[in-house]
N, C-alpha and C positions, 0 to 999 in steps of 0.2 A: 510761674503760672501753674506749676504742678500742685502747689499748695492751694491755689485758688479753685481748683476743680473738685476739691473735697466736698462731701455732702454737708449741707448746712444743718446745724443742730441748734435746738432752742437754748437760749441762755439759761443758766441756773436761776431758780426762783428763790426769793427770800424764805427763811424758815417761818413756820407758823401759819402758812396759807391754808385755807380750808379745802384745797383741791390739788390734784397732781398735774404738773405742767404737761405730762405726756398725753393727757386726755385730749388735748387740742389737735394732736397730729394723727389720731386714729382715723382710719378710712371710713368708719361708720359713725363719726362724730355727729351728734345732733344736739342742738341747743335745748330742746324740750327734755330729752333724756338726761342731759347734763344737769339741768335744774332739778329734775325729779330725783336724781340719785343723791344730790347734795342738799336737798331741802331739810333733811333731818340732821345734817352735819352742822350747819350754821344758819343763822338768820339771813334774810335777804340783804339787810344793811351791811352785815359782816362780809357777805359774798361780794357785794358791790365794792366795798373798800378794798378787799383782797384783789379783785380783778383790776381796780384802778392802779394798785401798786405794781402788779405784774405788767400792766400796759406800759407804765413808765420804763420798766426794765427792758421791754421789747423795743421801745422807741430808741433807747440808748444803744441797744445792740444793732439796730438798723443803721443808725448814724455812724457807728464804728465800722460797719461793713461797707458803707458807701465811701467813707474816707479811705478805707483800705484798698478798694478797687478803683479809686479815682484816676490814678495814673494810667491804668489800662484803658479806661474809657476815653481819656484824652488822646492816647496813642491811636486808638481805633478810629476816632474821628479824623485825625490827621492822615491816616492811611487811606481812607475812603475819598479824600479830596482828589478829584480828577479821574476817579474810576469810571464814571459814565462816559467820559471822552474816549477812554481806551476801549470800552465796549463798542461804541459807535465806530471806532477806527477799524476793528476786525470784523464788523458786521457784513460789509460789502464782499470781502474775499470769501467769507463763509457762504454767503448766498450764491456766489459764482460756483463754488465747489459743489454745493447742493444741486445746482442745475446740471452740472457735468455728470454727477453720479446718477441722476435720474435719466439722463440721455443714455448713459452706458447700460443702465438697467433695462430701459426700453429696447435697446438694440439686442441685448441678450434674450429678452422675452420673445422678440420677433424671431430671432434665430432658432430658439427652442421650439416655437410653434411651427415654423417651417420644417424643421428637422422631424418633429413628430408627425406632421402631415405626410412627409416623404416616407417615413418608416411605416406608417399605416398603409400607404399605397403599396409599399413593397410587400408587407405582410399579406395584403389582399391578393396581390399578384401571385405570390408564392402559394397561397391557398388555392387560388384558381388553377395555377399550374399543377399542383398536386392532384386536385380534382380531375383535371384533364388527363393526368397520367393514369389515375385509377379508372377513369372513363375509358381510356384506350385499353387498359388491361382488362376491363369488363368486356369490351367488344371482342378482344382477342380470345378471352376465355369462352365467351359464348360461341364464337366461330369454331374454336377447338372442340368444345363439347358437342356441338351439332355435327361436326365431322366425325367424332368418335362414335356418337350414338346413332348416326344415320343408318348404317348397315349392320349394326351390332346383332340384331335379331337373326341375321342370316348366318352368323358365325356359329362355330361349335361352342358348347357350353364352357369348356375350359378357356377358349379365347374370349368368350363373353365375360368371364370372370376377370381375366387380365385387363381387358378394355374397361370394364366397370371400375376396377381399382384405379386405373389412370384417370378415368372420368371423375372419380371421387376426389382425387387430388385437385383437378382443375375446378371442380365445383366448390371446394373449400376456399380456393383462391378467389373464385368469382363471388362467393358469399361475402368475403371480407371486402373486396374492392367495391362491390355494388352498394354497400352501406356507406362507404367513404364518399362516393360520388352521387349520393341520392338526390342532391339538389339539381344536378345537371343532366341526369340520365333521362332518357325519353321513355314514354309509356310503352313503346314498341319493344324496347329492350327489356323492360320489366316483364312484359308478357312472355318474351322468349325465355327469360330466366325461370319463370314459373313452369313453362313447358318442359325445358330440359331438366329441371328439378324433379317434376313429376315423372318424366320418362325414365330418369336414372333410378329413382327409387322403385318404380314399377319393375324395372329389369332386375334389380337386386332382390326384390321380394319374390319374383318368379324363380330366380336362381336358387333362393333359399329352399323353396318347396320342391324344386326339381332335384336338388342334391339330397333333400330329405327322402324323397320317393326312391332315389337311386341308392340310398344308404351310403352316400359318399361323405364320410365324416370330415376329411381334410378340406374339401372344397366348401362344405357347409360352414366350417369354422372360418374360412377366408371371407365368405360372404357376410357372415355376422360381424367380423372385424371391420369390414368396409362400411357396413351400416353403422357400426359404433363410431367410426371416424366422422361420419356425417351427423352425429348426435341424434340418432334415431332409435335409441334403446327403448324408450317408453312406447313409441309407435310400433316398433317391431314386436314387443311383448304383446301388445293388443292385437296385432295381426296374427301372431301364433295362437293366441287364445281363441280368436274368432274363426280362423281358417284351418287350424290343426286340431285344437282340443275340442272345440264345440261340436264339429261333425262326428267325432268319435263318441262323444257323450250322448248324442242325440238318440241313439238306439239303446243306450244302456240305462239312462236316467229318465224314466217316464212311468206312468201308472200302469201301462200295459205290461212293461217289463216286470214290475212288481207283482202283478197278477200272475204272470207266467212263472215266476219263481215261488208262487204260492205264499206270497207275503213275506218271503225270506229277504229281509233288507240286507243282511250280511252278505248274501250272494251278490247283490248289486255293488256293495262296497268293494268286495273282492275283485269284481270285474273292473271297477274304476281303477283300483291300485295296480291291477295287472297291466294297464296301459303304460305305466312308467317303466315296466320291464319288457315291453314289447314294442308297440307302435310309436310310443313317445320316448323311448329309451334314448334315441340318438339326440334329440333336442335336450333331454335332461342332462346328458353327459357333456355334450359340446358346450352348453352355456356355462358349465362349471370349469372350463379349460382355463389354465393359468394366463393365457394371452388375453382373456376377456375379464379376468377378475382382479387385475392389478389396478384398475381405475377406481375412482371414487364411486361413480355410478356403475353398477354391475347388472348383468342380466339375472333376474330372479324368476326363472321359469317355473319352479315348483310353486312359489307363492303367488306371483302376479299373473301367471298364465293358467296353470293347472288348477290350483286351489280355488281361485276366484271364480273360474268358470264352473267348477264342480258345485260350489256352494250356490251359485246363481241357478243352476239347473235343478238342484235339489229343492230350493225354495219355490221355484216356479212349477216344476213338473211333478214333484213329490210332496206337495204341501199336506197331503193327508197323513203323513207319518208324524206330524206335529200335534195331531188331535189328541187331547188328554182324556177323552170320554171313557175309553177302555184302559184302566190303569195297568193291567197285565201286559197288554200290547204296547202301551206307551213306555213302560219300563224296559221291555225288551228292545224296542227300537231306539230308545235313548241310550242304553248301554252299548248297543251295536254302533251307534253314531259316535259316541265318545271313544270307543275302541278304534274306530276308523280314524279319528283325529290322532290318536296315539300312534297308529301305524304310519300315518302321514308324517308325523313329526320325526319318525325314525329315518325318513328319507332326507331330512335336513342335515346339512353337512356340519353345522355348528350351532351352539346355543343362541347365537345372535340371529340366525335364520329362524329359529323357533320363536324367538321374541317378535321378529318381524311378522311371522305368521299370525301370532296372537294380536298384533296391533292392527291388522287389516280390518276394514269396515265389515267385510264379509264374515270374518270370524266372530266379531261381536254380534252381528245380526243373526248368525247361526245359533249362537248360545241363547239369545233372547227369544228365538222362535219356540224354544221348548218351554211350555207353560208349566213350570215346576210348581208354582203356588197352587194351581188348580189340582195338579196331581196329588200334592200333599193333602189338600183339603178332602179329596176323595178317600185317601188312605186314612186320614184322621177320622172320618165318619165311619169307615169300616172297623177300625181297631177300637177306637174309643166308644163308638156306638154299641158294638157287640159286648164290650166289657160293661158298659152302663146297663144294658139289658139283663146281664147276668146277676147284677146286684139286686137282691130282694130284701124284703123287710126282715126275714128270718134266714140266717145262714143255712146252706144246704150241705149236708155231709155227703162227701163222695170222694173217698180216698183214691188219689191218682197223682202220679209224678211226685210222690213224697209229701203231698199236702193232704190235709183232712177235708177242707172245705172246697166246694166246687168254685166258689168265688175267688179264692186264693189261687187255685190252679189256673183260672181264666186270666187273672192278673199276670201271672208268670208267663203264660202263653202270649199275652198281648205285648209284654215287654220284649220278648224275643222276636215277635213279628215285626216290631219297629226296625230291628237290625238284621232281619233275615234276608237272604238272597231272594230276589224277586219283588222286594218291597223297598229296601233301603237304597237311597241314592246319595252318593257322597256330597253332592252340592247342597243337600237338605239335611246334613248331619245336625246342624244346630236346631232345626225344627223337630227332628225325631228325638233328640235328647230332651228337648222341652216337653214333648209328648210323654216320654218315659217318666219324667218327674211328675207330670200331671196325673198319670195313672197311679203312681205310688201315693200321691197326695189324696186322690179320690178314694183309694182303698182305705187309707188311714181315717178319712172323714166318715166313710161308711161304717167301719168297725166302731169308731167313737160314738157315732149316732146310735148304733144298736145298744151299746152299753148304757148310754145316757137314758134312752127310753126305758130299758129294762129296770134301771135303778128307780125311776119314778113309779113304775108299775109295782115294783116289789114292796114299796111303802104302803100301798093300798091293798095289796093282796098277800098278806103275811100269814094267812091261816094254814098254809102248807108250803113246803119247799117246792119250787118250780124246777124240776129236774132238767127241763129243756133249756132254761136260762143258764144253769150251771154248766151243762154239757157244751152249749154253743159258745159260751164265754171262754171255756177252757180250750175249745178247738181254735177259737180266734187267737188266743194267746200262743198256742203251739205253732200255728201257721205264721204268726208275726215273727216268732223266734226263727223259724225256718227261713223266712224271707231275708231277715237280717243276716243270717249265716250265708245265704247265697248271693247277697248283693256284691261282694268283692269279685266273685266269678262273673257276674253280669257286667260289672265295671270293666273287667279285663276284656270281655267280648266287645264292649263299646270302644275301648282303646285300640283294639286291633283294626277297627274301621275308621278311627280318627288318628292318623299316624303322627301328627304334630305334637311335640313335647309340651308346648305351651298350652295347647288345647287339653292335653291329658291332665295338667295341673288344675285347669278350670273345671274339668269334669269331677275331679275328686272333691273340690271345694263345694260345688253345687250339690253333690250327692249327700254331703254331710247333713244338710237341713232335713232331707227325707229320712235319713237314719235317726236323727233326733226326734222327728215326728213319730216314727214307728216305736221308738223306745218309750216315748211319753204315753203311747197307746197301751203299752204293756202294763203300765201302772194303773191306767183307767180300767183295764179289763180285770185286773186283780181286785181293784176296789169294787167292781160290779159283783164279783163272786162273794167277796167278804160281806158286802151290804146285804145280799140276798140271804146268806146264812144268818147274819146277825139279826136282821129284822124278824126272822122266824123264831129263832131261839130266844130272843129277848122277850117276846110276848109270852112264850110258854114259861120261861123262868120267873116271870113276875109273880106267878102263882105260889112261889115259895113263901112269900110274905103272908099268905092266907093260912099257913099251917098252925101258927100259934092261936089264931082265932078259932079254928075248928076244934082244937083239943083243950082249950082253956075252960075249966070248970064244967066239964061234961062227963057223962058216964059211958062215953064211947070206948069200945074195946080197942085193944092194941091192934094197929093195922097189920094185916098179913100179906098185903099185895101193894105194889107201887100206886102212887096217885095217877090220875088220868093224864096229867101233863108229862109225867115221866114216860108213859106209853107213847104219847104224841111225839116227844123228843126222840124216843128210840125209833119210832116208825119213820120220822123225818131223816134220821141218820142213816137208816137202811136204804133210803131213797137217794139222799144227796151224796153221801160218802162213796157208795159204789159208783156213782156217776163220774166222780173224779178218779176213782181207782181204776176205772176202765182205761184211762189215759196214763201218761207217764207223770206221776205226781212229783217225781224227783226234779223235773224241769222247773215246775212252779215253785217248789221249795227253794231250789238253788237260786232261782232268779229273785225270790223274795229276800233271801239272805244277802244277795249281792246288792 
């Protein structure tokens, strides 16, 4: 039988057929495709004959296959005789067995269901039993707390602290048990729970302020530890802020106090900070004790109590200090306020606490209240406006501060005003730097505009040398050179006010454009001077071409004096050249050669 199970293969086809026998066993065999592929190989009559030949081969192969497996077919038929009777014979026992299995299955399901029911009942009873235990514990804790707190106010403070600590332990147990039996507890017990909770916290809060007033550091620490065990850190911080910090700030932070100090805001800030070393010193030091700082949530007296209340009082009671109308006063008060923040940060015990201070909503609000854009706009109008007014159509000679022109001296003064004490604010460094670059650009544009206008006029008015144009152009050139020489020192001044190294690199890069603009102006100024001289001498020297005409075929005597244009050139030279000689011509010559 092993050989019978082998895969059937097509019998070999005779030679000379117009097709391949394997085409018929392909999975994608199609009659149409077969005919289309072989229509050019042979005619339809030839294909028909070849298919008939191969059909005969297949029939013979089929007959041989049937003959080969005939004995097996006969044996199979003999084996199946009487098989149906055997099946009927075992059918009844199998049905009986099936019924018995179903009965057993049903019994098991019923038992499982009953067991599950009893287990659920047991679980419910255990839960109720546990609730009753917690309920009993709740009643006992309530009675114990009422007993402890009943006459606690009549005790001495030290005894009150001890009893409060015991009551806190009972309260924590009560808080746990009352949550567990919330379904069965009565409203009366909930009311008592709220009463004893409020009474215990009220007693502890009173003890905190009593020990603070008595300057009793040890007992104050114990009171705060007890409140911490009750999870009352946030509430205690708010209490200290409203009942300890706020009353002390009430008389310090207000408009009348500012008037009494004659507008000296720094004196108010000093009074505020002095509280941390005097009346609030005990709270400040006790809340930093190691017994209170080992937990995840800690007391942050400086940030959450002191600073938050100080900022709130300043915003509400001293809102006038934020007014930017008077830039001098605004600058002073802003600097005093930022100095106050720096002093406050020195009281922080770690960089993390400084970061926490900066993250508070009060800190962000305090920074936003200072209207720096308006302040800068006022300063911009003062500095840029004064500089713009100093720029006139004609440069003004006024030797001062190493400059020849008054406009250049005003530019240098404006640049230093941007970074001077009393005007410059660090938070606006990017705006003041932009203003500095704008001032340099405006000066370059003004000098370029003057030279351009003079060049146009010189073409139409070339009958004489304009000494004023020569002098002003040369003065502009010398002042431009002086500014370029002084720009590195100015950059150093700016870098001292902008300490970040990354910002320093950006400053150097951005100043390069202004330096290139001023250097390009030097070329334009030189061109203006050359054009003025060239236009004048060019017209006069054109008369040289008239000499042959005057003396050709004439009886004129030999000239004994120069022509008129020579005198004109000489007179022009005595006007123009001394105008340049009055200044340092070496600078212009060296710059030209470079």
